[in-house]
C-alpha positions as CSV (number, residue, x, y, z in Angstrom):
1,X,-2.1,-31.4,-17.5
2,X,0.4,-28.6,-18.0
3,X,-2.3,-26.0,-17.3
4,X,-3.2,-27.7,-14.0
5,X,0.5,-28.1,-13.0
6,X,1.1,-24.4,-13.9
7,X,-1.7,-23.1,-11.8
8,X,-0.7,-25.5,-9.0
9,X,2.8,-24.2,-9.1
10,X,1.7,-20.6,-8.9
11,X,-0.8,-21.4,-6.1
12,X,1.8,-23.3,-4.1
13,X,4.2,-20.4,-4.5
14,X,1.6,-17.8,-3.4
15,X,0.4,-19.8,-0.4
16,X,3.9,-20.5,0.9
17,X,5.0,-16.9,0.7
18,X,1.7,-15.4,1.9
19,X,1.7,-17.8,4.8
20,X,5.4,-16.9,5.4
21,X,6.4,-20.5,5.3
22,X,9.2,-19.7,2.9
23,X,11.1,-16.6,1.9
24,X,10.3,-15.3,-1.7
25,X,13.8,-16.1,-2.8
26,X,13.6,-19.7,-1.6
27,X,10.1,-20.2,-3.0
28,X,11.2,-18.7,-6.4
29,X,13.9,-21.4,-6.6
30,X,12.6,-24.5,-4.9
31,X,9.0,-24.6,-6.0
32,X,9.6,-24.3,-9.8
33,X,12.5,-26.8,-9.5
34,X,10.2,-29.3,-7.9
35,X,7.4,-28.8,-10.5
36,X,10.0,-29.0,-13.3
37,X,10.6,-32.5,-12.1
38,X,6.9,-33.2,-11.9
39,X,6.5,-32.2,-15.5
40,X,9.2,-34.6,-16.5
41,X,11.8,-32.0,-17.6
42,X,14.1,-32.0,-14.6
43,X,17.1,-32.7,-16.9
44,X,16.5,-29.3,-18.6
45,X,16.3,-27.3,-15.4
46,X,19.9,-26.1,-15.7
47,X,19.3,-24.8,-19.2
48,X,16.2,-22.9,-18.1
49,X,18.0,-21.3,-15.2
50,X,21.1,-20.3,-17.2
51,X,18.9,-18.7,-19.9
52,X,16.9,-16.8,-17.3
53,X,20.0,-15.6,-15.5
54,X,21.6,-14.4,-18.7
55,X,18.5,-12.3,-19.6
56,X,18.1,-10.9,-16.1
57,X,21.7,-9.8,-15.4
58,X,21.2,-6.2,-16.6
59,X,18.1,-5.8,-14.4
60,X,19.9,-7.1,-11.4
61,X,22.9,-4.7,-12.1
62,X,20.5,-1.8,-12.4
63,X,18.8,-2.5,-9.0
64,X,22.1,-3.1,-7.2
65,X,23.8,0.1,-8.2
66,X,20.6,2.2,-8.0
67,X,20.2,1.2,-4.3
68,X,23.8,2.0,-3.7
69,X,23.6,5.4,-5.5
70,X,20.5,6.7,-3.7
71,X,21.7,5.2,-0.4
72,X,24.8,7.3,-0.7
73,X,22.8,10.4,-1.6
74,X,20.8,10.0,1.6
75,X,24.0,9.4,3.6
76,X,25.7,12.6,2.3
77,X,22.6,14.8,3.0
78,X,21.3,15.5,-0.5
79,X,17.7,15.4,0.7
80,X,18.2,17.1,4.1
81,X,17.6,20.6,2.9
82,X,14.5,19.4,1.1
83,X,13.2,18.0,4.4
84,X,14.0,21.2,6.3
85,X,12.4,23.3,3.6
86,X,9.2,21.3,3.6
87,X,9.1,21.6,7.4
88,X,9.4,25.4,7.2
89,X,6.8,25.5,4.5
90,X,4.3,23.6,6.7
91,X,4.4,25.9,9.7
92,X,1.2,25.5,11.6
93,X,-1.2,25.0,8.7
94,X,-2.7,21.5,8.6
95,X,-3.3,21.8,4.9
96,X,0.4,22.6,4.3
97,X,1.5,19.8,6.6
98,X,-0.5,17.2,4.7
99,X,0.7,18.5,1.3
100,X,4.2,18.6,2.7
101,X,3.9,15.0,3.7
102,X,3.0,13.9,0.2
103,X,5.8,16.0,-1.4
104,X,8.4,14.7,1.1
105,X,7.3,11.0,0.6
106,X,7.4,11.4,-3.1
107,X,10.9,13.0,-3.1
108,X,12.4,10.5,-0.7
109,X,10.9,7.6,-2.7
110,X,13.5,8.3,-5.3
111,X,15.7,5.8,-3.4
112,X,13.3,3.0,-4.4
113,X,13.0,1.7,-0.8
114,X,9.6,2.0,0.9
115,X,11.0,1.4,4.4
116,X,13.5,4.2,4.0
117,X,10.9,6.6,2.6
118,X,8.5,5.9,5.5
119,X,11.2,6.3,8.2
120,X,12.3,9.7,6.8
121,X,8.8,10.9,6.3
122,X,7.4,9.9,9.7
123,X,10.5,11.0,11.5
124,X,10.2,14.5,10.0
125,X,6.4,14.9,10.1
126,X,5.2,13.0,13.2
127,X,6.0,15.8,15.6
128,X,4.0,18.3,13.6
129,X,0.9,16.0,13.5
130,X,1.2,15.3,17.2
131,X,1.7,19.0,18.3
132,X,-1.3,20.1,16.2
133,X,-3.4,17.0,17.2
134,X,-3.9,16.1,13.5
135,X,-5.2,12.7,12.3
136,X,-2.2,10.4,12.0
137,X,-4.0,8.1,9.5
138,X,-4.0,11.1,7.1
139,X,-0.2,11.1,7.4
140,X,0.2,7.4,6.8
141,X,-2.4,7.3,4.0
142,X,-0.9,10.2,2.0
143,X,2.7,8.9,2.5
144,X,1.7,5.3,1.4
145,X,0.0,6.6,-1.8
146,X,2.8,8.9,-2.8
147,X,5.3,6.2,-2.3
148,X,3.1,3.8,-4.2
149,X,3.1,6.0,-7.3
150,X,6.9,6.5,-7.0
151,X,7.4,2.8,-6.4
152,X,7.0,2.3,-10.2
153,X,10.4,3.8,-10.8
154,X,12.6,1.2,-12.6
155,X,14.7,0.6,-9.5
156,X,11.7,0.5,-7.2
157,X,10.8,-3.1,-7.7
158,X,7.5,-3.5,-9.7
159,X,8.8,-2.3,-13.0
160,X,11.9,-4.4,-12.6
161,X,9.7,-7.4,-11.8
162,X,7.5,-6.8,-14.8
163,X,10.6,-6.4,-17.0
164,X,12.0,-9.6,-15.5
165,X,8.9,-11.6,-15.9
166,X,8.2,-10.6,-19.5
167,X,11.9,-10.3,-20.5
168,X,11.6,-6.6,-21.5
169,X,13.7,-3.5,-20.9
170,X,12.7,-1.6,-17.8
171,X,13.1,1.8,-19.5
172,X,10.8,0.7,-22.4
173,X,8.1,0.0,-19.8
174,X,8.6,3.0,-17.5
175,X,9.5,6.0,-19.7
176,X,6.2,6.0,-21.7
177,X,4.3,5.6,-18.4
178,X,5.7,8.9,-17.0
179,X,2.8,11.1,-18.1
180,X,0.2,8.8,-16.6
181,X,2.2,8.4,-13.4
182,X,2.6,12.2,-13.1
183,X,-1.2,12.5,-13.3
184,X,-1.4,10.0,-10.5
185,X,1.1,11.9,-8.4
186,X,-0.7,15.1,-9.1
187,X,-3.9,13.3,-7.9
188,X,-2.2,12.4,-4.7
189,X,-1.1,16.1,-4.2
190,X,-4.7,17.3,-4.8
191,X,-6.1,14.7,-2.4
192,X,-3.5,15.8,0.2
193,X,-4.7,19.4,-0.3
194,X,-8.3,18.4,0.2
195,X,-7.6,16.3,3.2
196,X,-5.5,19.1,4.6
197,X,-8.4,21.5,4.2
198,X,-10.6,19.0,6.0
199,X,-8.1,18.7,8.8
200,X,-8.0,22.5,9.0
201,X,-11.8,22.7,9.4
202,X,-11.9,19.8,11.8
203,X,-9.4,21.5,14.1
204,X,-11.1,24.9,13.7
205,X,-8.0,26.7,12.6
206,X,-9.2,30.1,11.2
207,X,-6.0,32.1,10.9
208,X,-2.4,31.1,10.6
209,X,-0.6,34.5,10.5
210,X,2.0,35.1,13.1
211,X,0.9,37.7,15.7
212,X,3.1,39.7,18.0
213,X,3.2,38.4,21.6
214,X,1.3,41.4,22.8
215,X,-1.5,41.0,20.2
216,X,-2.8,37.5,21.0
217,X,-5.9,36.7,19.0
218,X,-8.6,34.2,19.4
219,X,-8.2,31.1,17.3
220,X,-10.9,28.4,17.6
221,X,-9.4,24.9,18.0
222,X,-11.2,21.6,18.0
223,X,-10.3,18.0,18.2
224,X,-11.6,14.6,17.4
225,X,-11.2,11.0,18.5
226,X,-7.8,9.7,17.9
227,X,-6.5,13.0,16.8
228,X,-7.1,15.5,19.6
229,X,-9.2,16.5,22.5
230,X,-12.7,17.8,22.7
231,X,-13.9,20.7,20.7
232,X,-13.6,24.2,22.2
233,X,-12.6,27.8,21.7
234,X,-9.3,29.1,23.0
235,X,-9.0,32.7,24.2
236,X,-6.0,34.8,25.2
237,X,-5.1,34.4,28.9
238,X,-7.6,31.5,29.5
239,X,-6.9,28.0,30.4
240,X,-8.0,24.5,29.4
241,X,-9.1,25.3,25.9
242,X,-7.3,28.6,25.3
243,X,-4.6,29.5,22.9
244,X,-3.5,32.2,20.5
245,X,-1.9,32.7,17.1
246,X,1.6,32.9,18.6
247,X,1.1,29.7,20.5
248,X,-0.2,28.0,17.4
249,X,2.7,29.2,15.3
250,X,5.1,28.3,18.1
251,X,3.7,24.8,18.1
252,X,4.8,24.4,14.5
253,X,8.2,25.9,15.2
254,X,8.7,23.5,18.1
255,X,7.5,20.6,16.1
256,X,9.9,21.6,13.3
257,X,12.7,21.8,15.7
258,X,11.8,18.4,17.1
259,X,11.6,16.9,13.7
260,X,15.0,18.3,12.6
261,X,16.6,17.1,15.8
262,X,15.0,13.7,15.7
263,X,17.9,11.4,15.4
264,X,16.6,7.9,15.6
265,X,17.1,7.5,11.8
266,X,20.4,8.5,10.3
267,X,18.8,10.1,7.3
268,X,17.7,13.0,9.5
269,X,20.6,13.2,12.0
270,X,22.2,16.6,11.3
271,X,25.5,15.5,12.9
272,X,26.0,12.2,11.1
273,X,29.6,11.7,9.9
274,X,28.7,10.9,6.4
275,X,27.4,14.4,5.6
276,X,29.2,16.2,2.8
277,X,27.8,19.8,2.7
278,X,30.7,21.1,0.6
279,X,29.7,18.6,-2.2
280,X,26.0,19.3,-2.0
281,X,25.8,21.0,-5.4
282,X,27.9,18.3,-7.1
283,X,25.6,15.6,-5.8
284,X,22.5,17.5,-6.8
285,X,23.9,18.1,-10.3
286,X,25.0,14.4,-10.6
287,X,21.5,13.2,-9.6
288,X,19.7,15.6,-12.0
289,X,22.1,14.5,-14.8
290,X,21.5,10.9,-14.0
291,X,17.8,11.1,-14.0
292,X,17.9,13.2,-17.2
293,X,20.1,10.7,-19.0
294,X,17.7,7.9,-17.9
295,X,14.6,9.6,-19.2
296,X,16.4,10.6,-22.5
297,X,17.8,7.1,-22.8
298,X,21.3,8.3,-23.5
299,X,22.7,5.0,-22.1
300,X,21.1,1.8,-20.7
301,X,19.8,2.3,-17.2
302,X,22.2,-0.3,-15.6
303,X,25.2,1.5,-17.1
304,X,24.0,4.9,-15.9
305,X,23.6,3.7,-12.3
306,X,26.8,1.8,-12.4
307,X,28.7,4.9,-13.5
308,X,26.7,7.1,-11.1
309,X,27.3,4.9,-8.0
310,X,31.0,4.6,-8.8
311,X,31.3,8.4,-9.2
312,X,29.3,9.2,-6.1
313,X,31.3,6.9,-4.0
314,X,34.7,8.1,-5.3
315,X,34.0,11.8,-4.9
316,X,32.1,11.7,-1.6
317,X,34.2,9.0,0.0
318,X,37.7,9.1,-1.5
319,X,39.2,6.7,1.1
320,X,38.6,3.1,0.4
321,X,37.6,2.1,4.0
322,X,34.9,4.7,3.8
323,X,33.6,3.4,0.5
324,X,33.5,-0.1,1.9
325,X,31.6,1.1,4.9
326,X,28.9,2.8,2.7
327,X,28.6,-0.3,0.5
328,X,28.3,-2.5,3.6
329,X,25.6,-0.1,5.0
330,X,23.4,-0.8,2.0
331,X,24.4,-4.4,1.4
332,X,21.2,-5.9,2.9
333,X,19.0,-4.1,0.4
334,X,21.3,-4.9,-2.5
335,X,21.5,-8.6,-1.6
336,X,17.7,-9.0,-1.1
337,X,16.7,-7.3,-4.3
338,X,19.4,-8.7,-6.6
339,X,18.9,-12.1,-5.1
340,X,15.2,-11.9,-5.8
341,X,15.9,-11.1,-9.4
342,X,18.2,-14.0,-10.0
343,X,15.9,-16.4,-8.1
344,X,13.1,-15.3,-10.4
345,X,15.1,-16.7,-13.3
346,X,14.3,-20.2,-12.0
347,X,10.6,-19.4,-11.7
348,X,10.1,-17.7,-15.1
349,X,12.5,-20.1,-16.8
350,X,10.6,-23.2,-15.7
351,X,7.2,-21.6,-16.4
352,X,8.3,-20.7,-19.9
353,X,10.6,-23.6,-20.7
354,X,8.2,-26.3,-19.8
355,X,5.4,-24.8,-21.8
356,X,3.2,-24.3,-18.7
357,X,2.7,-20.6,-19.4
358,X,1.6,-21.2,-22.9
359,X,-0.9,-23.8,-21.8
360,X,-2.3,-21.6,-19.1
361,X,-2.5,-18.7,-21.5
362,X,-4.5,-20.7,-24.0
363,X,-6.9,-21.7,-21.2
364,X,-7.2,-18.1,-20.1
365,X,-7.9,-17.0,-23.7
366,X,-10.8,-19.4,-23.8
367,X,-12.2,-18.1,-20.5
368,X,-12.0,-14.4,-21.3
369,X,-15.0,-13.2,-23.2
370,X,-14.1,-12.6,-26.8
371,X,-15.2,-8.9,-26.6
372,X,-12.6,-8.3,-23.8
373,X,-9.7,-9.9,-25.6
374,X,-8.4,-6.8,-27.4
375,X,-8.7,-4.9,-24.1
376,X,-6.5,-7.2,-22.1
377,X,-4.3,-4.3,-21.1
378,X,-7.2,-2.6,-19.4
379,X,-8.3,-5.8,-17.9
380,X,-4.8,-6.3,-16.5
381,X,-4.8,-2.8,-15.1
382,X,-8.1,-3.3,-13.3
383,X,-7.0,-6.8,-12.0
384,X,-3.8,-5.3,-10.7
385,X,-5.7,-3.5,-7.9
386,X,-7.0,-6.6,-6.0
387,X,-4.3,-9.0,-7.1
388,X,-1.4,-6.8,-6.0
389,X,-3.2,-6.1,-2.7
390,X,-4.0,-9.7,-1.8
391,X,-0.7,-11.1,-3.0
392,X,2.9,-10.0,-3.1
393,X,4.5,-8.3,-6.0
394,X,6.6,-11.4,-6.5
395,X,3.4,-13.5,-6.8
396,X,1.7,-11.1,-9.2
397,X,4.5,-10.3,-11.5
398,X,6.2,-13.7,-11.6
399,X,3.1,-15.8,-11.3
400,X,0.1,-14.0,-12.9
401,X,1.5,-11.4,-15.3
402,X,3.2,-13.9,-17.7
403,X,-0.1,-15.7,-18.0
404,X,-2.1,-12.5,-18.7
405,X,0.6,-11.4,-21.1
406,X,0.3,-14.6,-23.1
407,X,-3.4,-14.2,-23.2
408,X,-3.1,-10.6,-24.4
409,X,-0.6,-11.6,-27.1
410,X,-3.2,-14.0,-28.5
411,X,-5.4,-10.9,-29.1
412,X,-2.7,-8.7,-30.4
413,X,-1.9,-6.8,-27.2
414,X,1.9,-6.2,-26.9
415,X,3.8,-7.3,-23.7
416,X,4.9,-3.7,-23.2
417,X,1.2,-2.6,-22.9
418,X,0.5,-5.4,-20.5
419,X,3.6,-4.6,-18.4
420,X,2.6,-0.9,-18.1
421,X,-0.9,-1.8,-17.2
422,X,0.4,-4.1,-14.4
423,X,2.0,-1.1,-12.6
424,X,-1.4,0.6,-12.1
425,X,-2.2,-1.1,-8.8
426,X,1.0,0.0,-6.9
427,X,-0.6,3.0,-4.9
428,X,-3.0,0.4,-3.4
429,X,-0.3,-2.3,-3.1
430,X,1.8,-0.2,-0.8
431,X,-0.8,-0.5,1.9
432,X,-1.2,-4.3,1.5
433,X,-0.7,-6.4,4.6
434,X,1.9,-8.4,2.6
435,X,4.2,-5.3,2.3
436,X,6.7,-5.2,5.1
437,X,7.3,-1.5,4.7
438,X,3.7,-0.6,5.7
439,X,4.4,-2.0,9.1
440,X,7.3,0.4,9.4
441,X,4.9,3.2,8.5
442,X,2.1,2.4,10.9
443,X,4.5,1.4,13.6
444,X,6.5,4.6,13.7
445,X,3.3,6.6,13.3
446,X,1.6,4.7,16.2
447,X,-1.4,4.0,14.0
448,X,-3.4,0.8,14.1
449,X,-3.1,-1.1,10.8
450,X,-6.9,-1.6,10.6
451,X,-7.4,2.2,10.9
452,X,-4.9,2.9,8.2
453,X,-6.5,0.3,5.9
454,X,-10.0,1.7,6.4
455,X,-8.8,5.2,5.6
456,X,-6.5,4.5,2.6
457,X,-8.1,1.8,0.5
458,X,-10.8,3.9,-1.2
459,X,-8.4,6.8,-1.9
460,X,-5.6,4.5,-3.1
461,X,-8.0,2.6,-5.4
462,X,-9.1,6.0,-6.8
463,X,-5.5,7.0,-7.5
464,X,-4.9,3.7,-9.3
465,X,-8.0,4.2,-11.5
466,X,-6.8,7.7,-12.2
467,X,-3.4,6.4,-13.5
468,X,-5.2,3.8,-15.6
469,X,-7.5,6.3,-17.1
470,X,-4.7,8.7,-17.9
471,X,-2.7,5.8,-19.5
472,X,-5.7,5.0,-21.7
473,X,-6.3,8.6,-22.7
474,X,-2.6,9.1,-23.5
475,X,-2.5,5.9,-25.6
476,X,0.0,4.3,-23.2
477,X,-2.2,1.4,-22.2
């Protein structure tokens, strides 16, 4: 009976949030509370919730102050020179532009928010793609995959959810995964390079060197459906399908100027009042020190981000009204993420406290072939691809992962291995129709969601399997 009620609770939760009948926070609280009554243990609901909240408080604190910290770093312009440098690197070379897209998305993903990453990346790169008539689905696909890999950062969401669901420390999950994730990120960069070369060939760009105005050279240029006009050859002084090396390079310069002046997102506005150019090196050193301390585990991650956020606010915005304004600017993200963590205490507390998770795990152990039992981490890694694509992270990490972890524990697989394996599907998950940020990406890029999906699914799945393979070879999973 507990098995049936457990799966029914998870199914009800998933259906309601996938159908958008309830918000994840409301579903995480109300659905388990209702099923706790069905099980006959409603009187113990308070104990389950208090125990869960006590164990999740450090994770919530980490997320809250990490969002504030990286939000402030974007506000003060820490990443602006990186954006400008990438745009200068790209020039008129399609290959450089695609690689630059991947690098920019990966760097900006440090703030842990997919929507912010996509807004900055598209605002900076969209003019280049349009001017050179490049395929926009290449931009959205590469950006989504780079963000998917970086989304596994402890403050990005999935790692915190896995830690929350299995009551583990986020750093114990993430730090050993760094080599495998670096392999996955390198794979995205290599893919961006290959796709960039393909775009270069498709457009027929043969030379990218700047030529003096009086030495205009022939540069064949082509186009394709959805990315440019008909194929042709451009010659100096001609019309219709004519161009020269200067014009091509000028296109990149113009696109770069457009991107740098693009002001509909404050992260790229060069005149925003929150900029602190005189404190740039202080902020850069503070960020490097913070990330180093996190990786070296000098202090717990929540303590590091609490100290970092307080120091960043105090130094960059010494006046209290300015500090309040910066905190208010990021309050929505802080409330949504921390609220989700505390709401999850109800879901995981009821699932564990009523014994439903144990009952479901025993059933799953019986279903999984005996030969696969010792390899439940690999099974979880493979399952994370379709499951995180067709359901939200909340549904997978709070509903499915605890059950898989219990099944793995029965075969001697540690919860840490299961948690690490569960992160593998994130490059594909970031293009899921259930991820709000992907609509920001395709909307700003003016790309049809179906076109983005058809392009990215195969490459994202390959990236996921690359991470899983690297994790297996390194003995992480």
